[in-house]
C-alpha positions in Angstrom: 171.0 -52.5 108.4 174.0 -50.4 110.3 176.9 -48.7 110.1 180.2 -48.8 112.4 179.5 -45.0 114.8 182.1 -42.8 113.6 183.8 -40.8 116.2 181.4 -37.5 115.2 178.9 -39.1 115.3 179.8 -40.9 118.6 180.1 -37.0 119.9 176.4 -36.5 120.3 175.7 -40.2 122.2 175.8 -37.8 125.4 173.1 -35.2 124.0 170.8 -37.5 123.2 170.5 -39.9 125.6 169.2 -37.5 128.5 166.2 -36.6 125.5 165.0 -40.9 124.7 164.7 -41.0 128.7 162.5 -37.4 128.6 160.6 -39.5 126.1 160.7 -42.9 127.2 159.1 -40.8 131.1 156.6 -38.9 129.2 154.8 -42.2 127.6 155.5 -44.6 131.0 153.5 -41.4 132.3 150.2 -40.7 129.7 150.5 -43.7 127.3 150.9 -43.6 123.3 148.6 -40.4 123.7 150.1 -37.5 122.1 150.6 -36.1 125.9 152.6 -39.7 125.8 155.1 -38.1 122.5 155.7 -34.7 124.9 152.9 -32.8 122.6 150.2 -30.0 124.7 147.0 -31.7 122.7 146.3 -34.1 120.1 145.0 -31.1 118.0 148.5 -29.2 117.7 149.7 -32.9 117.2 147.9 -33.3 114.1 148.4 -29.4 112.9 152.2 -30.6 112.4 151.6 -32.7 110.9 148.9 -32.1 107.9 151.4 -29.0 108.2 154.4 -31.7 107.2 152.3 -33.6 104.9 152.5 -30.5 102.5 155.5 -30.5 101.4 154.0 -32.3 98.3 152.0 -35.1 96.3 152.0 -38.2 98.6 149.0 -40.4 97.2 151.9 -43.2 95.6 155.1 -42.4 97.6 156.4 -44.1 100.5 156.6 -42.2 104.0 160.4 -42.7 106.3 159.1 -41.1 109.5 162.7 -40.0 112.0 161.3 -39.8 115.4 158.2 -41.9 115.1 157.1 -42.0 119.0 153.6 -44.9 118.8 153.7 -44.2 115.3 150.5 -41.1 115.3 152.0 -40.0 112.0 150.5 -43.6 110.9 147.3 -42.0 111.7 147.3 -39.4 109.9 148.8 -40.0 106.9 146.0 -43.4 106.5 142.3 -41.5 107.9 143.8 -38.2 105.7 146.1 -39.0 103.0 145.4 -42.7 101.3 148.0 -44.9 99.1 151.0 -43.1 101.2 153.3 -46.5 102.0 154.4 -44.9 105.6 157.6 -46.6 108.0 158.3 -45.4 111.0 162.2 -45.6 112.5 162.7 -44.4 116.3 165.7 -44.9 118.4 163.5 -46.0 121.2 162.5 -49.0 121.8 160.0 -48.7 124.7 158.5 -45.7 121.3 159.0 -48.9 118.5 157.2 -51.2 121.1 154.1 -48.6 121.5 153.7 -47.6 117.9 154.0 -52.4 117.0 151.1 -52.5 119.6 148.6 -50.3 118.6 149.6 -51.0 114.5 150.9 -54.3 113.9 150.6 -54.1 110.0 153.3 -50.6 109.9 156.1 -51.2 108.9 158.5 -49.9 112.8 161.9 -49.8 113.2 164.4 -49.1 116.5 167.3 -47.7 114.3 169.7 -45.0 115.2 169.4 -43.1 111.7 170.2 -39.5 113.5 173.7 -41.9 114.7 174.9 -43.1 112.0 172.2 -46.2 111.2 171.2 -46.6 107.2 167.6 -47.6 106.4 166.8 -48.1 102.4 166.0 -44.6 101.2 162.6 -42.7 100.8 160.5 -41.0 98.8 159.6 -38.6 101.7 161.6 -38.8 105.6 159.5 -36.6 107.8 160.2 -35.2 111.3 158.3 -34.6 113.8 160.1 -32.6 116.9 162.5 -33.8 117.3 164.8 -31.4 117.3 162.4 -29.0 120.0 164.1 -30.8 123.4 167.6 -30.7 124.2 167.9 -30.9 127.8 171.0 -28.7 129.6 172.6 -29.0 126.4 174.4 -25.6 125.1 172.7 -23.9 122.0 174.7 -23.8 120.5 176.0 -27.5 120.4 172.3 -29.0 119.8 172.7 -26.5 116.5 175.2 -28.3 115.5 173.4 -31.6 116.3 170.8 -30.4 114.3 172.5 -29.2 111.7 174.4 -32.6 111.7 170.6 -34.6 111.4 169.9 -32.7 108.9 171.9 -34.4 106.2 171.2 -37.4 107.2 167.7 -36.9 106.6 168.6 -35.9 103.9 170.6 -38.2 103.0 167.3 -40.8 103.4 164.9 -38.9 101.0 164.8 -39.0 97.2 162.1 -37.2 96.4 162.0 -33.9 99.4 162.6 -33.3 103.1 160.5 -32.0 106.0 160.8 -31.7 109.4 159.9 -29.0 112.3 161.2 -26.7 114.3 160.7 -24.3 117.5 161.2 -20.7 116.4 163.2 -18.5 118.2 160.4 -15.5 117.7 158.9 -15.6 121.0 158.4 -14.1 124.1 158.6 -16.6 126.2 161.7 -19.6 126.2 162.3 -22.8 127.7 165.6 -22.9 128.2 165.3 -27.2 128.1 164.1 -26.5 124.3 165.8 -25.0 120.9 165.0 -21.9 120.1 166.1 -21.8 116.8 166.3 -19.3 113.4 164.4 -19.9 110.4 166.6 -18.1 109.1 170.0 -19.9 110.3 167.7 -22.8 109.5 167.0 -22.0 105.8 170.2 -21.0 104.3 172.4 -23.8 105.9 169.0 -26.0 104.1 170.1 -24.0 100.8 174.3 -23.7 101.5 174.7 -27.3 103.0 171.2 -30.0 101.3 169.7 -28.3 98.2 167.8 -24.6 96.6 164.8 -26.0 97.2 163.6 -24.9 100.2 160.5 -23.9 101.5 159.7 -21.7 104.7 156.4 -22.2 106.3 155.0 -20.0 109.7 151.4 -19.7 108.9 150.4 -21.6 111.6 149.6 -20.6 115.0 152.0 -22.4 116.7 155.3 -21.1 118.3 157.7 -23.1 115.4 158.0 -23.0 111.7 158.9 -25.5 109.1 160.8 -26.4 106.2 160.5 -27.7 103.0 164.0 -28.8 101.4 163.1 -30.8 98.2 165.7 -32.4 95.4 164.2 -30.7 92.5 162.2 -27.9 91.7 158.5 -28.1 93.3 155.5 -28.5 90.7 
């Protein structure tokens, strides 16, 4: 399931470890809830999930969630999009333990997909909130990590990738969060991943969602 970590991938380990610790503290404090995943509330979490799920018709397809946390996307897909085969992956062993406790019937992997580990490709790869928290990492360095990670995410999908980022079009910026420019992100995806890119910023959260398709969506 894994491959050796290259020097380029290893360079990002020092960025990610404090972020993982941040989320694990949140889990310990709030339990396997939306707040425990460091979201404001379950309503905003559900809205993000539904926007991600709009990437393409999901029935009969398999979905891989990268950064699955305690597996809340599995709850959402099972309730609103039946017929989806779900698997989740997270770098945090504590998150995977929480996810498996909540949903022993689902498939969860403890692996660092963005750091070099590999899994079988899925039809659709989804990732929610993975790039939001950067803590003390500089914006340019974190943006490079995001770009390298998008390469990895896209390599694991056969139909489409859906992910979200905090927007830089805000009145107030939290220095611990990564506020990305949607034009830059879309341009990178079109240049390096696929010409078939859709930008979603039509929902009332301070972020945006990007769909990247292997082929022109119908």
